[in-house]
N, C-alpha and C positions, 0 to 999 in steps of 0.2 A: 858368304852365301847370299845369293840373290833373293830379296824379300819377297818378289813376286813368285818365284819358284817355291819358296817355303809356304806362302800362303795357298798356292795351288796344291801342294802336297797335303796341307792340312784340310782344305776343303774336300779333296779326293779321299782322305781318311774318314772324314765326317760323312761323306756320301756312303762309304762302305759300312761305317758304324750304324747309319740310319737303316740301311738295308738288312744288316744282320739283326738289328733290333726288331724291324718288322718281322722277320722270318721267325726268330726265336720268341718274341712276345706273343705273337698271333698263331704260332704254328702253322703258318700259311705263307705260300708264295704267289697268291692270288694278285694279279695285276703286274707280276714280274716276267720278263722275257728270259727263258732259259737260253735262247740263242743269243741274246746280247750278253749274258753272263759268260756263256762259252767263248764268245769273240773276245771278251776282256781277258779271260784267262789265257787264250791264245796269244793276245797282244803282250801280256806280262811275261810269259814263258819264253816267247821270241825276243823280246826287247832286252831282257836282262840275262842273256846268254853270257854277258861279260862278267857275271859273278864268279866264273870259273877261271877268268884270266886277269882281271884288273881289280884292284882295290883302290877306292877313292876316299872313303871315309866310313866311319862306323855308321853315322847317320844314313848315308847312301845305301849301304849294305842292308841295314835294318829295314828302311823303307821298301827297298826292293823285295826281300823276304816277306814283308808284311802284305804287299800287294799281290805277290804270287800266291801265298798262303790263303789269303782271305778269298781271293777270286776262285781258287780251287775248292775251298771249304763251301762257298755259296753254291757252286755247280754240283758239288757232292750232295749237299743238302737238298737241292731241288731234284736231284735224280734219285738219290737213295735213301734219305730220311723217310721212314715208313709213314709218318704222319704228314710232314710237309709236302711230300711228292703227290699225294692225293689232290692237293689243292691247285696244282699246276694245270692250267687250261691250254691244253695243246691244240685245241681247235682255234683259239684266238691267236696263237703264236705261230703263225704259218709263214713268216718272212723267209725267203729263201737265201739264207745267210751264207751258203756255200758259193754262191756267185760273187759276194763281197770278198771272200777269202780268195778266191781264184783271181779276180780282178786285182786285188792289192798285191798278190804274189806276182803277177805279170807285171804290174807297175814297178814293184820293187826290184825286178830282174832288168828293167829297162832304166830306171832312174834311181841311182844309188851314188855314194861317194866313191867307194872303192869296191872292186869286185872280189870280195871275201865273203865267206859264208856268214859270219857274225855281222857284217855291214849290211848284207842283203836282208837278213833276218831283222835287223834294226829299222831298216827303211820300210819293210812289210809291216812292222808293229806300228810305225808312225802312220801309215796310210790306213791300216786296219782301225786303229783307234779312232780316226777321224769319221768312220762310218759305222762304228760298232754299236751305237746308240739307236740306229734306224729301226732294228726289230722292235726295241722298246718302245719307240714312239708310234710304230704301227700298231702294236698290241693295245697301247692306251687309246689310240684313236678308234680301234675296233670294239674295245670293250665300253667306250663312252663313259666309264666310271674310274675315277682315279681317286684313291683314299690319300689321306694326308700323308702318310710315310712314304709312299711311292712318289707322291709329288715333290716331297722334300728330297728324296733321293735323286730324281731327275734334275731338280734345281742345283744341287750341290755338285753334281756331275758337270752341268753346264758352267757353274762357277770356277770349278777346277780347271777347265779348258780356257776360260776367260783370263785367269790369272797367268796362265802360261803364255798368252799371247805377247805381253810387254816383255 
């Protein structure tokens, strides 16, 4: 296994744990963009469709399931948890993320390795992941107030992407 990929996976896992810690410890999702979390859930659901067709390793399968499960749990918590959902500030989270989804889908239809459903969804997920953080950054800019755990979450997300570059 590539050490950079492993480091990227671990920092991504840390970012998710920091976000879950923030939500469950404070019973608040203040400062967190639901739109970014929905985009990440969509990224992992479309990227890991190969769970049904290919087995690479136990580590790979477990990490895919953890990323899908945790992203869906975060979205569920922000939308449905009776206490947490009250702290979501819809007025600050106004980024039009549907344009990102549409643009990435069109790009995936034009630029992909093979014209298969799984390959197009994989390309879509790669393009969408590159821009999924934008609603979070816009929300942080609009709120002007970044708490410690939210800042750490964004930092670890950036570190995760940085480790994947090499």
